[in-house]
C-alpha positions as CSV (number, residue, x, y, z in Angstrom):
1,M,-0.1,-0.1,0.0
2,E,1.3,3.6,-0.9
3,N,0.7,6.4,1.2
4,N,-1.0,8.5,-1.6
5,L,-4.1,9.0,0.9
6,I,-6.0,12.5,-0.1
7,I,-8.8,14.4,1.8
8,K,-11.1,15.7,-0.7
9,P,-14.9,17.1,-0.2
10,Y,-17.5,14.1,-0.9
11,S,-19.3,13.8,-4.1
12,N,-22.0,11.1,-5.1
13,E,-19.3,9.0,-7.1
14,Y,-18.0,8.1,-3.4
15,Q,-21.6,7.1,-2.1
16,D,-21.5,3.3,-2.1
17,Q,-18.1,3.1,-0.9
18,A,-18.8,5.5,2.0
19,V,-21.9,3.7,3.0
20,E,-20.2,0.1,2.8
21,L,-17.1,1.4,5.0
22,I,-19.4,3.1,7.7
23,L,-21.7,0.1,8.1
24,H,-19.0,-2.4,8.0
25,I,-17.3,-0.8,11.2
26,Q,-20.3,-0.3,13.1
27,Q,-21.6,-3.4,12.2
28,Q,-19.2,-5.9,12.1
29,E,-16.1,-4.4,14.0
30,Y,-18.1,-3.1,17.1
31,N,-21.5,-4.9,16.6
32,I,-23.5,-2.1,17.0
33,P,-27.3,-3.1,15.9
34,I,-27.6,-0.2,13.3
35,T,-28.5,-0.6,9.7
36,K,-28.5,1.8,6.7
37,N,-32.1,2.4,6.8
38,D,-31.3,3.6,10.6
39,Q,-29.1,6.4,9.0
40,P,-31.2,7.8,6.1
41,D,-28.2,10.6,5.8
42,L,-26.0,8.5,4.1
43,F,-28.1,8.6,1.2
44,T,-28.7,12.5,1.1
45,I,-25.1,13.4,2.1
46,E,-25.0,16.6,-0.2
47,D,-28.3,17.6,0.8
48,F,-28.0,16.7,4.6
49,Y,-24.6,17.9,5.2
50,Q,-23.3,19.6,2.5
51,K,-25.2,22.8,3.3
52,G,-24.5,26.0,5.4
53,K,-21.4,25.6,7.4
54,G,-21.3,21.9,7.2
55,N,-19.4,19.8,4.8
56,F,-18.6,16.0,4.4
57,W,-15.1,14.5,3.2
58,V,-13.7,11.2,2.4
59,A,-9.9,9.9,2.8
60,V,-9.4,8.2,-0.5
61,C,-6.5,6.2,-1.2
62,G,-5.8,5.4,-5.2
63,H,-9.7,4.8,-6.2
64,K,-10.6,3.3,-2.4
65,V,-12.5,5.4,0.3
66,V,-10.8,4.4,3.3
67,G,-12.1,7.0,5.8
68,T,-14.7,9.8,6.2
69,I,-15.8,12.8,8.6
70,S,-18.5,15.2,8.6
71,L,-19.7,18.6,10.3
72,L,-23.7,19.2,10.3
73,D,-24.2,22.9,10.7
74,I,-26.5,23.1,13.8
75,G,-26.8,27.0,13.9
76,K,-25.5,29.5,16.1
77,N,-22.0,29.1,15.0
78,Q,-21.9,25.3,16.3
79,V,-21.1,21.9,14.2
80,A,-21.6,18.4,15.2
81,L,-19.0,16.0,14.2
82,R,-20.5,13.4,12.6
83,K,-19.3,9.8,10.6
84,M,-15.8,9.6,11.5
85,F,-14.8,6.1,10.4
86,V,-11.6,5.0,8.9
87,D,-10.8,1.3,7.7
88,K,-8.9,-0.8,10.1
89,E,-5.6,-0.9,7.6
90,Y,-5.6,2.8,7.5
91,R,-5.6,3.6,11.1
92,G,-2.4,4.5,13.0
93,P,0.6,6.6,12.6
94,K,1.4,5.1,8.7
95,F,-1.3,6.9,7.3
96,K,-2.6,9.3,9.9
97,T,-5.9,9.3,8.2
98,A,-8.0,10.1,11.6
99,G,-5.7,13.3,11.8
100,L,-6.0,14.5,8.5
101,L,-9.7,14.1,8.5
102,L,-9.9,15.6,11.6
103,N,-7.3,18.6,10.8
104,T,-9.4,19.2,7.5
105,A,-12.8,19.3,9.6
106,I,-11.2,21.8,12.3
107,K,-9.9,24.2,9.4
108,W,-13.1,24.3,7.8
109,A,-14.7,24.9,10.8
110,K,-12.3,27.8,11.5
111,D,-12.5,29.3,8.1
112,C,-16.7,29.1,8.4
113,S,-16.2,31.0,11.7
114,I,-17.3,28.0,14.0
115,D,-17.1,28.6,17.7
116,T,-17.5,25.0,18.7
117,I,-17.7,21.4,17.5
118,Y,-19.7,19.0,19.5
119,L,-19.9,15.1,18.9
120,G,-21.4,12.2,20.2
121,T,-19.9,8.6,20.2
122,T,-20.8,5.0,21.4
123,P,-18.9,3.7,24.7
124,Q,-17.4,1.1,22.5
125,F,-15.4,3.4,20.6
126,L,-12.4,3.4,23.1
127,A,-9.7,4.3,20.6
128,A,-12.0,7.0,19.0
129,H,-12.1,8.5,22.7
130,R,-8.4,8.7,23.4
131,F,-8.0,10.2,19.9
132,Y,-10.8,12.9,20.5
133,E,-9.0,13.6,23.6
134,K,-5.6,13.9,22.4
135,S,-6.9,16.5,19.6
136,G,-8.3,18.9,22.6
137,F,-11.7,17.7,22.7
138,I,-13.2,17.6,26.3
139,S,-16.0,15.4,28.0
140,I,-19.2,16.8,28.7
141,N,-22.5,15.5,29.9
142,L,-25.7,15.0,27.6
143,N,-27.4,18.1,29.0
144,D,-24.6,20.3,28.3
145,L,-25.2,19.8,24.3
146,P,-26.9,22.5,22.7
147,E,-30.6,22.5,22.0
148,D,-30.1,21.7,18.2
149,F,-27.3,18.9,18.6
150,P,-29.0,15.7,16.9
151,V,-28.2,13.0,20.0
152,L,-28.2,9.3,17.9
153,N,-29.8,6.4,20.4
154,V,-26.4,4.5,19.9
155,D,-24.6,7.8,21.4
156,K,-23.6,7.9,25.2
157,K,-20.4,9.7,25.6
158,F,-20.1,13.2,24.2
159,Y,-17.4,15.8,23.6
160,M,-16.8,19.5,22.8
161,L,-14.1,21.4,21.1
162,S,-14.0,25.1,21.6
163,L,-12.3,27.0,18.4
164,N,-12.4,30.1,20.2
165,G,-8.7,31.4,20.6
166,M,-7.3,27.9,18.5
């Protein structure tokens, strides 16, 4: 595998691969009982995520989607980080896929004058928790989330990153 990884804004040509990657990680790796029907946003990415101050990116190596991340505009200069997934083979220091995806999203947020990034995740994603904490996110309680944050049934752990002063 060559390290010719690039992060690019999502377009419909990546839909099938992005959906397959996300579902595989959720269902096969972490045994989360979630289906594609539970995630209709995966089939309307451009309309759902790529509006307002939101966006959706894919990490592509060759012609293969190996990672995803999105920011959902929830108003008041706040976004929800969603759909952060990286193919098992592309995790870790060799490719730095997660870091490249997150840095792309944070740069976008800063350029769009976003004040705060919020996210919800599942208890099973322990490596993700460590990654977010190392990246400056702080753990918060459910009742500390903004009113317009879309809480998913599977999400039980929440984080925020303040971009003011960064």
